[in-house]
gemmi code that builds the backbone of each chain (N, CA, C; Angstrom):
import gemmi

chains = {
    "A": [
        ("UNK", (-7.743, 2.086, -16.168), (-8.644, 1.447, -15.641), (-9.193, 0.519, -16.095)),
        ("UNK", (-9.869, -0.785, -16.049), (-10.653, -1.647, -16.961), (-11.871, -1.515, -15.676)),
        ("UNK", (-12.876, -1.156, -16.804), (-14.227, -1.021, -16.207), (-15.515, -1.571, -17.099)),
        ("UNK", (-16.476, -2.054, -16.638), (-17.553, -2.462, -17.434), (-18.872, -2.410, -16.507)),
        ("UNK", (-19.728, -2.962, -17.140), (-21.167, -2.696, -16.779), (-21.340, -3.977, -15.598)),
        ("UNK", (-20.916, -5.294, -16.318), (-21.001, -6.403, -15.390), (-19.928, -7.322, -14.942)),
        ("UNK", (-19.860, -7.927, -14.197), (-18.490, -8.538, -13.416), (-18.253, -9.601, -14.741)),
        ("UNK", (-19.032, -10.174, -15.633), (-18.424, -11.051, -16.572), (-17.747, -10.082, -17.814)),
        ("UNK", (-18.269, -9.074, -17.942), (-17.656, -8.063, -19.115), (-16.633, -7.358, -18.627)),
        ("UNK", (-16.489, -7.020, -17.192), (-15.045, -6.684, -17.117), (-14.008, -7.589, -17.063)),
        ("UNK", (-14.021, -9.162, -16.792), (-13.405, -9.998, -16.949), (-12.981, -9.962, -18.122)),
        ("UNK", (-13.857, -10.155, -19.192), (-13.492, -10.077, -20.593), (-12.720, -8.952, -20.880)),
        ("UNK", (-13.340, -7.733, -20.271), (-12.359, -6.451, -21.155), (-10.777, -6.882, -20.204)),
        ("UNK", (-10.474, -7.320, -19.250), (-9.315, -7.233, -18.594), (-8.318, -8.203, -19.562)),
        ("UNK", (-9.151, -9.520, -19.772), (-8.529, -10.563, -20.636), (-7.977, -9.984, -21.980)),
        ("UNK", (-8.986, -9.516, -22.568), (-8.787, -8.660, -23.896), (-7.786, -7.681, -23.998)),
        ("UNK", (-7.634, -6.875, -22.660), (-6.431, -5.737, -22.681), (-5.116, -6.581, -22.741)),
        ("UNK", (-5.283, -7.734, -22.017), (-3.821, -8.382, -22.086), (-3.494, -9.066, -23.021)),
        ("UNK", (-4.603, -9.748, -23.626), (-4.353, -10.341, -24.894), (-3.908, -9.453, -26.143)),
        ("UNK", (-4.230, -8.110, -26.267), (-3.976, -7.324, -27.354), (-2.392, -7.205, -27.082)),
        ("UNK", (-2.340, -6.735, -25.702), (-0.617, -6.252, -25.434), (-0.063, -7.115, -25.822)),
        ("UNK", (-0.094, -8.721, -25.330), (0.443, -9.711, -25.695), (0.676, -9.805, -27.005)),
        ("UNK", (-0.303, -9.479, -28.167), (-0.252, -9.800, -29.606), (0.547, -9.393, -30.230)),
        ("UNK", (1.329, -8.104, -29.561), (2.212, -7.185, -30.029), (3.659, -8.155, -30.320)),
        ("UNK", (3.680, -9.270, -29.481), (5.105, -10.225, -29.301), (4.552, -11.405, -29.806)),
        ("UNK", (3.413, -12.022, -29.511), (3.568, -13.369, -29.640), (1.972, -13.951, -29.862)),
        ("UNK", (1.708, -14.832, -30.424), (0.327, -15.238, -30.923), (-0.290, -16.375, -29.743)),
        ("UNK", (0.561, -16.326, -28.788), (0.046, -17.242, -27.519), (-1.292, -16.745, -27.214)),
        ("UNK", (-1.903, -17.813, -26.451), (-3.463, -17.285, -26.011), (-3.212, -17.297, -24.299)),
        ("UNK", (-3.879, -16.184, -23.946), (-3.979, -15.758, -22.400), (-4.912, -16.854, -21.941)),
        ("UNK", (-4.676, -17.469, -20.266), (-5.528, -18.351, -20.148), (-6.262, -17.614, -18.816)),
        ("UNK", (-7.604, -17.844, -18.577), (-8.033, -17.157, -17.517), (-8.492, -18.317, -16.451)),
        ("UNK", (-8.555, -18.150, -15.316), (-9.152, -18.893, -14.219), (-9.569, -18.049, -13.507)),
        ("UNK", (-11.363, -17.907, -13.735), (-12.185, -17.071, -13.123), (-13.224, -17.583, -12.606)),
        ("UNK", (-12.951, -18.528, -12.128), (-14.019, -19.459, -11.221), (-14.432, -19.044, -9.878)),
        ("UNK", (-13.770, -18.105, -9.477), (-13.808, -17.501, -8.085), (-13.981, -16.188, -8.116)),
        ("UNK", (-13.690, -15.316, -6.760), (-14.112, -14.122, -6.760), (-12.763, -13.336, -7.217)),
        ("UNK", (-11.663, -13.939, -7.405), (-10.424, -13.649, -8.090), (-10.400, -14.139, -9.394)),
        ("UNK", (-9.578, -13.219, -10.271), (-9.317, -13.963, -11.474), (-7.550, -13.744, -11.404)),
        ("UNK", (-7.224, -14.826, -12.489), (-5.993, -15.087, -12.774), (-5.752, -15.255, -14.382)),
        ("UNK", (-4.957, -14.298, -14.896), (-4.512, -14.339, -16.263), (-3.198, -14.892, -16.603)),
        ("UNK", (-2.911, -15.737, -17.338), (-1.707, -16.606, -17.330), (-1.324, -16.467, -18.910)),
        ("UNK", (-0.132, -16.232, -19.295), (0.440, -16.569, -20.606), (1.981, -16.998, -20.499)),
        ("UNK", (2.541, -17.886, -21.392), (3.672, -18.159, -21.308), (4.071, -18.297, -23.102)),
        ("UNK", (5.084, -17.918, -23.626), (5.346, -18.230, -25.062), (6.838, -17.906, -25.063)),
        ("UNK", (7.380, -18.666, -26.129), (8.844, -18.331, -26.580), (8.553, -17.386, -27.691)),
        ("UNK", (9.494, -16.402, -27.690), (9.681, -15.308, -28.549), (10.983, -15.460, -29.506)),
        ("UNK", (10.874, -15.614, -30.663), (12.236, -15.580, -31.433), (12.587, -14.168, -31.613)),
        ("UNK", (13.819, -13.965, -32.089), (14.292, -12.354, -31.909), (15.073, -12.212, -33.486)),
        ("UNK", (14.861, -10.907, -33.861), (15.427, -10.673, -35.164), (16.759, -10.637, -35.385)),
        ("UNK", (17.473, -10.605, -34.010), (19.134, -10.885, -34.265), (19.346, -12.449, -34.688)),
        ("UNK", (18.178, -13.165, -34.460), (18.896, -14.682, -34.653), (19.497, -15.036, -33.627)),
        ("UNK", (19.305, -14.336, -32.239), (20.118, -14.684, -31.054), (19.204, -15.948, -30.199)),
        ("UNK", (19.593, -16.541, -29.253), (18.599, -17.494, -28.884), (17.188, -16.829, -28.273)),
        ("UNK", (16.009, -17.975, -28.431), (14.895, -17.616, -28.204), (14.898, -16.901, -26.771)),
        ("UNK", (14.072, -16.273, -26.052), (13.616, -16.024, -24.743), (12.294, -16.057, -24.930)),
        ("UNK", (11.870, -16.375, -23.459), (10.701, -16.462, -23.035), (9.751, -15.670, -22.175)),
        ("UNK", (8.561, -15.579, -22.477), (7.727, -14.509, -21.765), (6.838, -15.436, -20.904)),
        ("UNK", (6.930, -15.177, -19.604), (6.007, -15.713, -18.376), (5.122, -14.746, -17.678)),
        ("UNK", (3.894, -14.672, -17.777), (3.131, -13.808, -17.112), (1.917, -14.199, -16.146)),
        ("UNK", (2.064, -13.659, -15.065), (0.822, -13.884, -14.201), (0.195, -12.605, -13.522)),
        ("UNK", (-1.034, -12.657, -14.099), (-1.780, -11.291, -13.240), (-3.025, -11.448, -12.753)),
        ("UNK", (-3.307, -10.994, -11.407), (-4.226, -11.332, -10.736), (-5.095, -10.076, -10.451)),
        ("UNK", (-6.345, -10.285, -10.655), (-7.178, -9.195, -10.119), (-8.390, -9.732, -9.447)),
        ("UNK", (-9.450, -8.400, -8.797), (-10.636, -8.718, -8.170), (-11.533, -7.659, -8.890)),
        ("UNK", (-12.883, -8.015, -8.834), (-13.925, -7.281, -9.247), (-14.172, -6.756, -8.222)),
        ("UNK", (-14.203, -5.323, -8.557), (-15.090, -3.941, -7.383), (-16.155, -3.187, -7.906)),
        ("UNK", (-17.071, -3.073, -6.941), (-18.308, -2.552, -7.316), (-18.396, -1.214, -7.108)),
        ("UNK", (-18.445, -0.192, -7.783), (-18.628, 1.137, -7.560), (-19.826, 1.942, -7.848)),
        ("UNK", (-20.815, 1.959, -7.004), (-21.658, 2.466, -7.404), (-22.044, 3.964, -7.768)),
        ("UNK", (-20.944, 4.893, -7.121), (-20.889, 6.383, -7.721), (-20.542, 6.235, -9.181)),
        ("UNK", (-20.029, 5.539, -9.755), (-19.585, 5.570, -11.429), (-20.958, 5.338, -12.198)),
        ("UNK", (-20.572, 5.838, -13.395), (-21.850, 5.465, -14.486), (-22.264, 3.795, -14.233)),
        ("UNK", (-23.283, 3.488, -14.857), (-23.801, 2.296, -14.761), (-22.955, 1.373, -15.672)),
        ("UNK", (-22.475, 1.760, -16.874), (-21.567, 1.012, -17.677), (-20.015, 0.883, -17.176)),
        ("UNK", (-19.810, 1.625, -16.233), (-18.331, 1.611, -15.853), (-18.242, 1.262, -14.161)),
        ("UNK", (-19.692, 0.556, -13.761), (-19.494, 0.108, -12.465), (-18.554, -0.692, -11.826)),
        ("UNK", (-18.346, -1.841, -12.612), (-17.631, -2.955, -12.294), (-16.341, -2.666, -12.723)),
        ("UNK", (-15.002, -2.740, -11.850), (-13.850, -2.459, -12.073), (-13.046, -3.663, -11.571)),
        ("UNK", (-11.878, -3.443, -12.527), (-10.900, -4.652, -12.032), (-9.918, -4.084, -11.420)),
        ("UNK", (-9.540, -4.634, -10.213), (-8.359, -3.991, -9.847), (-7.122, -5.083, -9.274)),
        ("UNK", (-5.993, -4.984, -9.798), (-5.020, -5.574, -10.071), (-4.536, -6.096, -8.538)),
        ("UNK", (-4.555, -7.663, -8.191), (-3.903, -7.649, -6.666), (-2.529, -8.710, -6.922)),
        ("UNK", (-1.979, -8.583, -7.887), (-0.823, -9.027, -8.035), (-0.001, -9.168, -9.328)),
        ("UNK", (1.104, -9.510, -9.364), (1.576, -9.763, -10.727), (2.953, -10.506, -10.655)),
        ("UNK", (3.261, -11.700, -11.654), (4.588, -11.636, -11.855), (4.936, -11.652, -13.821)),
        ("UNK", (5.775, -10.677, -13.748), (5.935, -10.753, -14.952), (7.335, -11.101, -15.635)),
        ("UNK", (7.751, -12.327, -16.215), (9.018, -12.465, -16.018), (9.348, -12.827, -17.329)),
        ("UNK", (11.087, -12.406, -17.745), (11.635, -12.892, -19.101), (12.630, -13.852, -18.844)),
        ("UNK", (12.551, -14.872, -19.623), (13.448, -16.086, -19.115), (14.104, -16.520, -20.144)),
        ("UNK", (15.357, -16.989, -19.944), (16.478, -17.377, -21.237), (15.868, -18.726, -21.686)),
        ("UNK", (16.551, -19.183, -22.715), (16.040, -20.766, -23.314), (16.254, -21.649, -22.483)),
        ("UNK", (17.181, -21.594, -21.679), (17.492, -22.660, -20.406), (16.410, -22.628, -19.355)),
        ("UNK", (15.879, -21.665, -19.259), (14.495, -21.485, -18.279), (15.101, -20.546, -17.293)),
        ("UNK", (16.530, -20.122, -17.145), (16.810, -19.133, -16.090), (16.078, -18.057, -16.023)),
        ("UNK", (15.774, -17.366, -15.141), (15.364, -15.999, -15.215), (16.573, -14.794, -15.762)),
        ("UNK", (15.933, -14.355, -16.441), (16.781, -13.053, -17.055), (16.168, -11.531, -15.848)),
        ("UNK", (15.027, -11.593, -16.095), (14.425, -10.439, -15.069), (13.133, -10.581, -14.734)),
        ("UNK", (12.676, -10.200, -13.722), (11.146, -10.464, -13.372), (10.397, -9.024, -12.607)),
        ("UNK", (9.345, -8.696, -13.220), (8.824, -7.674, -12.156), (7.692, -8.352, -11.237)),
        ("UNK", (7.768, -8.127, -10.045), (6.822, -8.947, -9.170), (6.137, -7.803, -8.314)),
        ("UNK", (4.841, -8.062, -8.033), (4.212, -7.605, -6.871), (3.068, -8.490, -6.454)),
        ("UNK", (3.611, -8.904, -5.202), (2.780, -10.016, -4.315), (2.610, -9.672, -2.853)),
        ("UNK", (1.518, -8.446, -2.787), (1.372, -8.011, -1.521), (0.472, -9.056, -0.582)),
        ("UNK", (-0.090, -10.038, -0.815), (-1.053, -11.152, -0.176), (-0.234, -12.023, 0.329)),
        ("UNK", (1.202, -12.380, -0.417), (1.877, -13.577, -0.046), (2.546, -13.669, 1.209)),
        ("UNK", (3.439, -14.933, 1.009), (4.097, -15.264, 2.402), (5.360, -14.519, 2.572)),
        ("UNK", (5.999, -13.945, 1.082), (6.994, -12.984, 0.992), (7.081, -11.792, 1.613)),
        ("UNK", (7.909, -11.316, 2.630), (8.099, -10.330, 3.460), (8.184, -9.002, 2.428)),
        ("UNK", (8.326, -9.173, 1.140), (8.281, -8.230, 0.309), (7.071, -7.874, -0.401)),
        ("UNK", (6.452, -6.842, -0.168), (5.055, -6.729, -0.695), (4.683, -5.335, -1.480)),
        ("UNK", (6.013, -4.658, -1.820), (5.759, -3.428, -2.718), (6.256, -4.096, -3.930)),
        ("UNK", (6.007, -3.464, -5.131), (6.507, -3.814, -6.471), (7.884, -3.692, -6.445)),
        ("UNK", (8.755, -4.809, -6.881), (9.724, -4.699, -7.321), (10.458, -5.322, -8.328)),
        ("UNK", (11.676, -5.269, -8.740), (12.391, -6.017, -10.028), (13.386, -6.883, -9.514)),
        ("UNK", (13.404, -8.169, -9.841), (14.675, -8.656, -9.888), (15.481, -9.043, -11.235)),
        ("UNK", (16.593, -9.267, -10.809), (17.340, -9.506, -11.822), (18.066, -11.050, -11.825)),
        ("UNK", (17.673, -11.882, -12.661), (18.203, -13.133, -12.912), (19.396, -13.785, -13.012)),
        ("UNK", (19.586, -15.080, -12.880), (20.522, -15.674, -13.120), (21.457, -15.603, -14.440)),
        ("UNK", (20.331, -15.481, -15.602), (20.638, -15.190, -16.825), (20.652, -13.908, -17.183)),
        ("UNK", (20.923, -13.044, -16.139), (21.033, -11.429, -16.435), (22.590, -11.455, -16.927)),
        ("UNK", (23.245, -12.199, -16.362), (24.682, -11.690, -16.667), (25.397, -12.083, -15.377)),
        ("UNK", (26.705, -11.614, -15.375), (27.041, -11.386, -13.896), (26.678, -10.212, -13.370)),
        ("UNK", (26.555, -10.443, -11.884), (26.128, -9.692, -11.326), (26.958, -9.208, -9.909)),
        ("UNK", (26.777, -8.277, -9.365), (27.294, -8.176, -8.128), (26.485, -9.117, -7.170)),
        ("UNK", (27.365, -9.541, -6.140), (26.542, -10.452, -4.979), (25.460, -9.672, -4.486)),
        ("UNK", (25.623, -8.425, -4.306), (24.529, -7.756, -3.597), (23.001, -7.640, -4.379)),
        ("UNK", (23.442, -7.826, -5.635), (22.198, -7.737, -6.656), (21.521, -9.148, -6.993)),
        ("UNK", (22.177, -10.228, -6.646), (21.773, -11.515, -6.821), (20.249, -11.469, -6.351)),
        ("UNK", (20.032, -11.272, -5.073), (18.628, -11.567, -4.736), (18.221, -10.265, -3.953)),
        ("UNK", (18.614, -9.353, -4.831), (17.826, -7.908, -4.423), (16.345, -7.789, -4.872)),
        ("UNK", (15.708, -6.931, -4.200), (14.326, -6.495, -4.508), (14.411, -5.146, -5.059)),
        ("UNK", (14.455, -5.003, -6.338), (14.886, -3.729, -6.651), (13.619, -2.954, -6.837)),
        ("UNK", (13.459, -1.770, -5.994), (11.962, -0.803, -5.950), (11.557, -0.469, -7.281)),
        ("UNK", (10.236, -0.580, -7.554), (9.682, -0.042, -9.054), (8.462, 0.756, -8.412)),
        ("UNK", (7.978, 1.184, -9.270), (6.685, 1.724, -9.033), (5.731, 0.438, -9.534)),
        ("UNK", (4.244, 0.745, -9.350), (3.471, -0.565, -10.073), (3.687, -0.439, -11.365)),
        ("UNK", (4.007, -1.654, -11.781), (4.074, -1.898, -13.522), (2.811, -2.653, -13.981)),
        ("UNK", (3.031, -2.463, -15.517), (1.953, -3.130, -16.209), (2.759, -4.333, -17.300)),
        ("UNK", (2.249, -5.209, -17.633), (2.942, -6.016, -18.486), (3.517, -5.339, -19.477)),
        ("UNK", (3.289, -4.281, -19.869), (3.824, -3.120, -21.018), (5.159, -2.935, -20.715)),
        ("UNK", (5.577, -2.722, -19.485), (6.954, -2.509, -19.522), (7.786, -3.585, -20.017)),
        ("UNK", (7.520, -4.593, -19.379), (8.271, -6.085, -20.117), (8.263, -6.098, -21.714)),
        ("UNK", (6.775, -5.966, -22.306), (6.686, -6.014, -23.532), (7.340, -5.059, -24.390)),
        ("UNK", (7.348, -3.703, -23.995), (8.361, -2.632, -24.671), (9.572, -3.180, -24.671)),
        ("UNK", (10.186, -3.390, -23.564), (11.654, -3.949, -23.070), (11.701, -5.030, -24.249)),
        ("UNK", (10.891, -5.758, -24.348), (11.098, -6.886, -25.383), (11.517, -6.355, -26.889)),
        ("UNK", (10.559, -5.703, -27.211), (10.833, -5.151, -28.493), (11.872, -4.096, -28.637)),
        ("UNK", (12.201, -3.207, -27.773), (12.765, -2.115, -27.921), (14.523, -2.560, -27.612)),
        ("UNK", (14.522, -3.521, -26.834), (16.277, -4.029, -26.156), (16.325, -5.329, -26.621)),
        ("UNK", (15.479, -6.464, -26.528), (15.671, -7.676, -26.904), (15.530, -8.256, -28.191)),
        ("UNK", (15.184, -7.195, -29.207), (15.020, -7.412, -30.591), (13.897, -8.724, -30.754)),
        ("UNK", (13.026, -8.369, -30.025), (12.041, -9.266, -30.441), (11.147, -8.667, -31.424)),
        ("UNK", (10.804, -9.276, -32.418), (9.914, -8.756, -33.560), (8.939, -8.493, -33.631)),
        ("UNK", (8.155, -7.022, -33.510), (6.593, -6.642, -33.140), (6.047, -7.568, -34.383)),
        ("UNK", (4.923, -7.986, -33.754), (3.987, -8.771, -34.842), (2.538, -7.933, -35.181)),
        ("UNK", (2.815, -6.464, -35.066), (1.940, -5.453, -35.779), (2.351, -4.403, -35.741)),
        ("UNK", (2.298, -3.480, -36.548), (2.855, -2.124, -36.978), (2.130, -1.013, -35.789)),
        ("UNK", (1.084, -1.160, -35.461), (0.519, -0.281, -34.004), (1.053, -0.839, -32.948)),
        ("UNK", (2.057, -1.264, -32.778), (2.115, -2.044, -31.521), (2.560, -1.030, -30.300)),
        ("UNK", (3.036, 0.246, -30.627), (3.365, 1.303, -29.713), (2.045, 1.841, -29.284)),
        ("UNK", (1.049, 1.953, -30.404), (-0.092, 2.489, -29.742), (-1.088, 1.369, -28.850)),
        ("UNK", (-0.831, 0.176, -29.355), (-1.394, -0.794, -28.708), (-0.971, -0.972, -27.291)),
        ("UNK", (0.321, -0.980, -26.911), (0.992, -1.140, -25.561), (0.437, 0.291, -25.211)),
        ("UNK", (0.596, 0.999, -25.481), (0.157, 2.668, -24.851), (-0.957, 2.329, -24.297)),
        ("UNK", (-2.140, 2.040, -25.213), (-3.599, 1.673, -24.679), (-3.652, 0.611, -23.480)),
        ("UNK", (-3.042, -0.256, -23.717), (-3.108, -1.158, -22.699), (-2.512, -1.294, -21.483)),
        ("UNK", (-1.417, -0.191, -21.507), (-0.960, 0.448, -20.086), (-1.967, 1.343, -19.330)),
        ("UNK", (-2.756, 2.107, -20.253), (-3.458, 3.161, -19.717), (-4.614, 1.976, -19.208)),
        ("UNK", (-5.415, 0.914, -19.651), (-6.156, 0.222, -19.031), (-5.649, -0.625, -17.894)),
        ("UNK", (-4.574, -1.200, -17.850), (-4.227, -1.862, -17.087), (-3.746, -1.305, -15.395)),
        ("UNK", (-3.220, 0.028, -15.694), (-2.624, 0.851, -14.785), (-3.553, 1.108, -13.515)),
        ("UNK", (-3.097, 0.623, -12.894), (-4.388, 1.316, -11.141), (-3.796, 2.104, -10.567)),
        ("UNK", (-2.651, 2.609, -10.957), (-2.389, 3.900, -10.163), (-2.920, 5.308, -10.664)),
        ("UNK", (-3.816, 5.220, -11.879), (-4.606, 6.408, -12.214), (-6.006, 6.000, -12.252)),
        ("UNK", (-6.898, 6.646, -11.337), (-8.193, 6.479, -11.606), (-9.046, 7.415, -12.318)),
        ("UNK", (-9.152, 6.783, -13.543), (-9.631, 7.284, -14.734), (-11.398, 7.734, -14.416)),
        ("UNK", (-11.491, 9.030, -14.529), (-12.999, 9.538, -14.040), (-13.594, 9.167, -15.354)),
        ("UNK", (-14.900, 8.475, -15.223), (-15.936, 8.249, -16.179), (-17.369, 8.428, -15.975)),
    ],
    "B": [
        ("UNK", (11.400, -3.785, -40.013), (11.018, -4.394, -38.646), (9.845, -4.434, -38.501)),
        ("UNK", (8.991, -3.319, -38.687), (7.692, -3.293, -38.324), (6.557, -4.109, -39.200)),
        ("UNK", (5.623, -4.549, -39.041), (4.839, -5.173, -39.572), (3.587, -4.472, -39.880)),
        ("UNK", (2.584, -4.831, -40.679), (1.525, -4.155, -40.995), (0.642, -4.535, -39.600)),
        ("UNK", (-0.287, -3.407, -39.738), (-1.829, -3.549, -38.539), (-2.391, -4.589, -39.233)),
        ("UNK", (-2.703, -5.517, -37.836), (-3.575, -6.899, -38.188), (-4.728, -6.832, -37.463)),
        ("UNK", (-5.814, -7.200, -37.485), (-6.757, -7.552, -36.714), (-6.411, -8.356, -35.665)),
        ("UNK", (-6.637, -8.156, -34.602), (-6.087, -9.467, -33.522), (-7.728, -10.118, -33.099)),
        ("UNK", (-7.770, -11.552, -33.431), (-8.817, -12.541, -32.677), (-8.620, -12.294, -31.400)),
        ("UNK", (-9.496, -12.518, -30.691), (-9.539, -12.702, -29.285), (-9.741, -14.120, -28.585)),
        ("UNK", (-8.827, -15.062, -29.046), (-9.174, -16.420, -28.418), (-8.646, -16.678, -27.017)),
        ("UNK", (-9.206, -17.241, -26.228), (-8.615, -17.444, -24.849), (-9.037, -18.751, -24.313)),
        ("UNK", (-8.504, -19.094, -23.176), (-8.739, -20.421, -22.854), (-9.081, -20.390, -21.312)),
        ("UNK", (-10.315, -20.873, -21.007), (-10.643, -20.759, -19.500), (-10.336, -22.053, -18.780)),
        ("UNK", (-9.741, -21.726, -17.575), (-9.059, -23.038, -17.016), (-9.951, -23.262, -15.659)),
        ("UNK", (-10.114, -24.214, -15.396), (-11.047, -24.740, -14.257), (-10.168, -24.657, -12.886)),
        ("UNK", (-10.681, -24.687, -11.748), (-10.219, -24.780, -10.444), (-9.125, -26.334, -10.713)),
        ("UNK", (-10.170, -27.146, -11.134), (-9.260, -28.601, -11.176), (-8.016, -28.719, -11.937)),
        ("UNK", (-8.438, -27.923, -13.162), (-7.342, -28.000, -14.354), (-6.141, -27.149, -14.020)),
        ("UNK", (-6.209, -26.090, -12.948), (-5.401, -25.572, -12.664), (-4.256, -26.185, -11.336)),
        ("UNK", (-5.167, -26.912, -10.631), (-4.356, -27.699, -9.548), (-3.705, -28.770, -10.140)),
        ("UNK", (-4.001, -29.404, -11.218), (-3.315, -30.458, -11.904), (-2.326, -29.753, -12.818)),
        ("UNK", (-2.396, -28.640, -13.406), (-1.064, -27.868, -13.878), (-0.162, -27.912, -12.918)),
        ("UNK", (-0.780, -27.159, -11.708), (0.356, -26.936, -10.648), (1.261, -28.109, -10.053)),
        ("UNK", (0.280, -29.206, -10.177), (0.926, -30.560, -9.672), (2.053, -31.077, -10.711)),
        ("UNK", (1.684, -30.770, -11.882), (2.673, -31.054, -12.976), (3.870, -30.096, -13.047)),
        ("UNK", (3.825, -29.160, -12.648), (4.834, -28.293, -12.246), (5.462, -28.371, -11.134)),
        ("UNK", (4.896, -28.785, -10.068), (5.764, -28.980, -8.653), (6.784, -30.534, -9.028)),
        ("UNK", (5.852, -31.495, -9.856), (6.620, -32.815, -10.172), (7.917, -32.268, -10.732)),
        ("UNK", (7.393, -31.395, -11.871), (8.734, -31.180, -12.805), (9.982, -30.597, -12.156)),
        ("UNK", (9.633, -29.363, -11.331), (10.624, -28.658, -11.030), (10.961, -28.766, -9.811)),
        ("UNK", (10.252, -29.690, -8.497), (11.054, -29.856, -7.217), (10.502, -31.368, -7.210)),
        ("UNK", (10.155, -32.323, -8.075), (10.066, -33.770, -7.905), (9.195, -34.036, -6.728)),
        ("UNK", (8.160, -33.332, -6.531), (7.035, -33.404, -5.439), (5.713, -33.083, -5.646)),
        ("UNK", (4.875, -33.607, -5.306), (3.192, -33.158, -5.915), (2.842, -31.982, -5.313)),
        ("UNK", (1.896, -31.556, -5.714), (1.427, -30.175, -5.348), (0.924, -30.373, -3.845)),
        ("UNK", (0.459, -31.511, -3.143), (-0.002, -31.496, -1.908), (1.136, -31.080, -1.186)),
        ("UNK", (2.191, -31.899, -1.386), (3.269, -31.671, -0.778), (4.200, -30.376, -0.703)),
        ("UNK", (3.980, -29.971, -1.763), (4.632, -28.490, -1.957), (3.954, -27.708, -0.965)),
        ("UNK", (2.549, -27.721, -1.169), (1.382, -26.882, -0.322), (1.751, -27.359, 1.273)),
        ("UNK", (2.075, -28.423, 1.478), (2.252, -28.823, 2.880), (3.676, -27.958, 3.391)),
        ("UNK", (4.219, -27.916, 2.552), (5.634, -27.449, 2.906), (5.862, -25.929, 2.861)),
        ("UNK", (4.779, -25.418, 1.981), (4.887, -24.031, 1.863), (4.072, -23.618, 3.081)),
        ("UNK", (2.673, -24.106, 3.330), (2.021, -23.426, 4.554), (2.936, -23.615, 5.671)),
        ("UNK", (3.834, -24.821, 5.936), (4.835, -24.753, 7.201), (5.686, -23.866, 7.124)),
        ("UNK", (5.995, -22.950, 6.197), (7.097, -22.151, 6.219), (8.367, -22.615, 5.967)),
        ("UNK", (8.242, -23.921, 5.274), (9.675, -24.372, 5.115), (10.734, -23.758, 3.993)),
        ("UNK", (9.957, -22.658, 3.145), (10.538, -21.891, 2.235), (10.745, -20.627, 2.859)),
        ("UNK", (11.814, -20.329, 3.401), (12.067, -19.064, 4.219), (11.514, -17.838, 3.332)),
        ("UNK", (12.119, -17.271, 2.421), (11.383, -16.294, 1.641), (11.131, -16.836, 0.113)),
        ("UNK", (9.989, -17.304, -0.262), (9.836, -17.677, -1.560), (10.210, -16.916, -2.866)),
        ("UNK", (10.316, -15.593, -2.413), (10.804, -14.848, -3.304), (12.425, -14.873, -3.789)),
        ("UNK", (13.168, -15.754, -2.825), (14.524, -15.827, -3.302), (14.787, -16.650, -4.364)),
        ("UNK", (13.746, -17.472, -4.507), (14.118, -18.712, -5.445), (12.920, -18.451, -6.970)),
        ("UNK", (13.246, -17.838, -8.056), (12.079, -17.657, -9.084), (11.025, -19.064, -9.116)),
        ("UNK", (11.485, -19.968, -9.281), (10.693, -20.931, -9.395), (9.665, -21.443, -8.133)),
        ("UNK", (10.374, -21.421, -7.105), (9.681, -21.247, -5.719), (8.363, -20.007, -5.863)),
        ("UNK", (8.836, -19.112, -6.599), (7.892, -17.822, -6.307), (6.612, -18.074, -7.224)),
        ("UNK", (7.144, -18.752, -8.525), (5.840, -18.525, -9.406), (5.054, -19.825, -8.948)),
        ("UNK", (5.667, -20.929, -8.487), (4.770, -22.121, -7.830), (3.823, -21.456, -6.700)),
        ("UNK", (4.576, -20.642, -5.697), (3.841, -20.103, -4.733), (2.747, -19.036, -5.167)),
        ("UNK", (3.083, -18.374, -6.397), (2.032, -17.275, -6.522), (0.783, -18.227, -7.164)),
        ("UNK", (0.904, -19.308, -7.729), (-0.303, -19.838, -8.139), (-0.825, -20.588, -7.030)),
        ("UNK", (0.070, -21.134, -5.974), (-0.576, -21.975, -5.251), (-1.504, -20.986, -4.055)),
        ("UNK", (-0.912, -19.818, -4.163), (-1.735, -18.819, -3.134), (-2.819, -18.465, -3.802)),
        ("UNK", (-3.136, -18.270, -4.945), (-4.028, -18.061, -5.786), (-5.249, -18.934, -5.498)),
        ("UNK", (-4.982, -20.325, -5.649), (-5.534, -21.395, -5.332), (-6.339, -21.180, -4.039)),
        ("UNK", (-5.298, -21.182, -2.961), (-5.531, -21.244, -1.644), (-6.662, -20.106, -1.019)),
        ("UNK", (-6.262, -18.910, -1.447), (-7.206, -17.543, -1.304), (-8.445, -17.740, -1.819)),
        ("UNK", (-8.589, -18.088, -2.484), (-9.961, -18.435, -3.412), (-10.716, -19.822, -3.280)),
        ("UNK", (-10.281, -20.673, -2.388), (-10.714, -22.014, -2.133), (-12.239, -21.778, -1.784)),
        ("UNK", (-12.622, -20.913, -1.018), (-13.730, -20.955, -0.140), (-14.415, -19.810, -0.841)),
        ("UNK", (-14.095, -19.012, -1.787), (-14.750, -17.901, -2.108), (-16.118, -18.383, -3.304)),
        ("UNK", (-16.925, -17.414, -3.305), (-17.807, -17.654, -4.216), (-17.997, -16.863, -5.652)),
        ("UNK", (-18.007, -17.487, -6.513), (-17.842, -16.565, -7.574), (-18.885, -15.096, -7.720)),
    ],
}
model = gemmi.Model(1)
for chain_id, residues in chains.items():
    chain = gemmi.Chain(chain_id)
    for i, (resn, *xyz) in enumerate(residues, 1):
        res = gemmi.Residue()
        res.name, res.seqid = resn, gemmi.SeqId(i, " ")
        for name, pos in zip(("N", "CA", "C"), xyz):
            atom = gemmi.Atom()
            atom.name, atom.element = name, gemmi.Element(name[0])
            atom.pos, atom.b_iso = gemmi.Position(*pos), 0.0
            res.add_atom(atom)
        chain.add_residue(res)
    model.add_chain(chain)
structure = gemmi.Structure()
structure.add_model(model)
structure.setup_entities()
């Protein structure tokens, strides 16, 4: 859970948590759109692979709102609550390989967290082409870990596992850590 | 395979609402050949049955919805 003393500090903490996690695989900078009640973090970057295979791209969108909880300790009273995400992995030609989605407030009738297998995932059964495969709530760490462990993306830091573990605990809204 | 631990600077980029709208306009032109205003009109009219059926539409829709639902919000 991301929490801080002020709204600005909470936004900064959320941005830094994502930036640190992203730094495990790329130097791209997270952009922040925080001029409203809700904040959107964005980042897109091409990732070279250890195997020398074709580069793949990471495409992350993560939104959250600030929530004030007067029952918490003063320095943790403002919390960042995730409101939606798209975490996608794309092939060099721009086609999607896979994407974790949660968009509960949008027009899509699918409002629970799910996974898409995209056109660049390989040959799929027809039933899976547009399937929304149910997942629990995930953080970008699910995708970042997959990149390192399965897609041969070179980690940019030796402590990547610890960094990703911390980022997951910070961005996970399924556990309400008491402080 | 693993690299040495490194300090990570915390650079970031703030995007204004106007910049976000312009970026979305560039994206709708690039992927759909239409302006963001036209995309918003079609989207709000329900012309995209389930936006989540198409990864490009879904990404554009996610950004549009964010802008629209915060249109009148106060910081």
